[in-house]
N, C-alpha and C positions, 0 to 999 in steps of 0.2 A: 744790349744797353738801353735805359730808357734816359729820358731830360726830363728836368721840372725846375718848373719856375718859383724862385724864392722873392715874393713881394714884401721887400723891407724900406721903400721909399716912398711915402704917401706925398712928398711935396713935389705938384705938378705944375706947370707954366698956367694953368686954369683956376688954381685954388682952390679953396676947401669947397666953395658953390659947388663945382662940378666933378669934383672927387669921387662921388658914387656913378657919373657917367664914364671916367675915366676909368675906375676899376673894370668897369661892364666891358670895355672896350679891352682893357688890357686880359681879362681873363678869358671873354669869349674869343678872342684872338689866340691866344694860347692853347687853346682847346682846338680851335681848327687849325692849328699850325702840327698839332700831336705831343703837346708836352703830356705826360703822363698824369703829374701832380701840380697841384698848387697849393704852395705853403705862405703863412705868414707869421711874423714875429709874434713871440708874447713877450712884449714889452708896451709900456706907455710913456716912454720917452723915447725919442731916436737916440740911437748908441753912436759913439763916435767913429765905428770906422765905416759908418753909411753917410753921416752927417753931422750936423751941430744938433745939439741936445733941444733946443727949442723947434727943429723941423716939425714938419706935422706927423703924428702917429696915430692910429688905430686902434682899439683893443680889439685883439683876436678874434674870440670866437664870435662877438655881433659881427667881426667882416666874414667870417665864415658862412655865418648863415645868409648873410649877404650874396655871398658867391655861389653859395648852394643854389640859389634860387635863379641864376643868371648863367650856371652850367649846365652841361647832362651828361658828361664823361668823367673830366678828370675827378685823381683823388682829391680830398683836402683836408690841409690837418695844420697844426700849429707848429712851426718849429724853430723851437722846441717850447712846451708849456712850462714855466718856472712853478715848481712843484708846491713851493710856501705860498703863491697869489691864491688859491682856491681850494677849499677842502676837498679830498676825495670824493665825499659824496655828490658834491655841487660838480665837480669834475666830471667824474662818469654819466653822470645825467645829462652835461654841454655835451661830450661827446655821443652820447646816444640820440641826443635831439636833434644832431647835425647829421649822424648818421641816418635816422628816421626821413628827415626832410629833405636830404640828397640822394635818398632812394639806395643808401648802400654804399657812401662814396666816404668816408670819414674813418679818419686814421688818428688814434692818439700818440701825440708827439709828445716826449716828457725829458725831464732834464732837473738836476738840482737847483734850478738857479744862479745867478753868480751877479748881478746887476743890484748891489747894496746902495747906491748912491740914488736909484730912482723906488727902489723900495724905501728908503729913509725920507725922501724928498714927499711922498705920496703917502707915509703912514703903514706900509702894508708889513706884513709881518716877515722877518726873513731872520731866521735863528742861524746858529753858528753852521760852519759847512758839514763838521759829523752830523750834525740834528738833521739839517736838511737831505742828506743822504740815508739817514732814518726814515725818514718820513718820506721819502721816494719808494722806498720798497715796500713800505706799509700802504702806500698810498695803490701802487701796483697789485698788492693783495686785495686791497679794498675795491678795485674796479675789477678784477676779475672776478670776485663773490658778484658784487654787484650783477655781472655779465653772464653770470651762469643762473643753475637754475633756485639756488639757494637766497632766500630772503633772514637768513639768519644774522642775528649779531654779531659785529665785529668789535672784537676787546684787543687790542695794539698797543703799544709802550706811548705812543703820542695821541689815536685817535681813537674814540668810543662810539659806534653805529648801535643806535638800539634795534634797528631792522633793515636789514640793506636792500629793499623794495626799490624794484626798479621798469616800470610801466608806463609805456611800451618798451620790451626789447629792442636793442640793436638789430637792424636785420642782418648783418653779417655775422655769421655763427662760426664758432662759439663765441665770439666778440670782433668788435674792430679791430685789424692788426693792432701792434705797438711798434712804435720807433722809439728808442731811447738814443739820447744826442749826447755826445762826449767822447774822448777819450782816455779816462782815467784809466790805470792799467788794473789797479787793486779793486775797486767797487764799480766804478761803472761799465767795463765790459764784462763783469761777472754776472750783474743784473742785466745785460742784456743777455747772457747764454742763458740767462734763469728764465725770463718772461719776453723777451721780446718778438718780432716780426722781422726787424729790422735794425742796425746801427746807423748812427751817422759819424764820419773823421773828416780829417782835412787833410788836403796834397800836404804834401810834402817827405824830406825823409825818411820819418820815421812811420808812415802808413804801410809800408808792409810789417813793420814790426810789430805794430798795433794789431794788424790782421791776425798773426800768429801768436800773440798775447788772448785774442778773443777765442781762436781754435783750442789753448792750452786751457779756458775757463770751459769752453763746451765740452771738453773731454772730462773735467772734474766735475761735472753735474750730468754726463750722460746724454748730452744734446747733441742733436748733426748739426754740424759748423754750416754744412751747406744749404739748411734749410734757412738760415739766416740771411735775410738781404744786406748787402754793403751798400752804402752811397756816403758820396763824398759830396761836401758842400764848398762850393769855389765860386768864383766871378765869371758869366757867362757873355764874353764880349766878342761875338764874332765879326766887328766893326759894323758901322751905318751901310758901308756897301759891301759887307764880306771880306774886307782886305785881312782879318785875322781868323778867318777860316782854318786854313790850312793848320796854323799852331794850336786851335782849339781840340780841333780833332787828334792832334798828334797827343793831345793829354790825355783827352777821351781813352785812346787807343791803350794806351801806356796803364790806365786805372781797369780797364776791361782785361787786361794781361793778370793784374793781378786779383782776381773776383771780383771787381766792382759793379754792379750791376745798372745802377744809377749816377746819374750825376747833376747835382740839383742846385742852382744858383740865381742869383740876382744880378738881373741885366740892366746895364747902364741906360740910361734914357727911354727906359720900358715904355712911358706913357706915348710916344712917337710910335712907336710899334713899329719901327724900323727893322732892329735887331730881333724882335719877335720871329717877323717875316724870314729873315736870313738865316735864323736858325733854323725853322721849320722847312726850310728849302734846301740846306748844305747839310745841316750839322743832324738832325735828328733822323733822316731815312738815313745815314750811312750809321748813325750809334747804333741803330736799328739791328744791321748786320754782323753787329761785332756779337 
């Protein structure tokens, strides 16, 4: 079992002037403590489950490029890219650039997007749900074509590319791994079975059922269920002094029994580094044994 860090809050005591330094300390400490991945949200306003809308938020791919220069081992991704915020050709180029500059550590994390308020506020393209899912599948097809040996045109319902040239190519071959976020049983998990190297689900009583649904989609498309990495997103709070470690480890052990191979999450008060070090000392080594 791996543990990943989701950096979702950028409002730190030192303020924006020290944000670059704070991010460096967080990412370097996470790498030193054995976190497998570091992710950021693809949001432009803070989301309500983390804090007020007016709290600090950084653009995802600029931030990931910065983190690539500050780290050496952790895998990097947006958790997850809103499909409608960037055209597919640009998105493939962004992830390829991140992969090249991080020396092969980029993932494409992607989903159908959900924050209509944010999109409306900033004038971003945000079509209805059914269309966003259609665009999600076309985007996956385009990215895979751009990561292939073909630079042929692409003609889809929503996107038309005259030449899918992508130079330099990603260092990871045949392409950077793809994680699709969401637990929608009819569309999202079907796309996971068809395209992804990893899924992302949430803890709760439906988790085992969602995994069974994914297994069914894999059987339907002839995909090996076991080759898809199962991840769970949840808060990672061991307590500043380790007082919640046993509770957290019990949850991680339960997920491992279901076949989950990574727990990925937001660490409270991450800028003070205490909880990151507790996780590195008490949780990550124990999880690695599961």
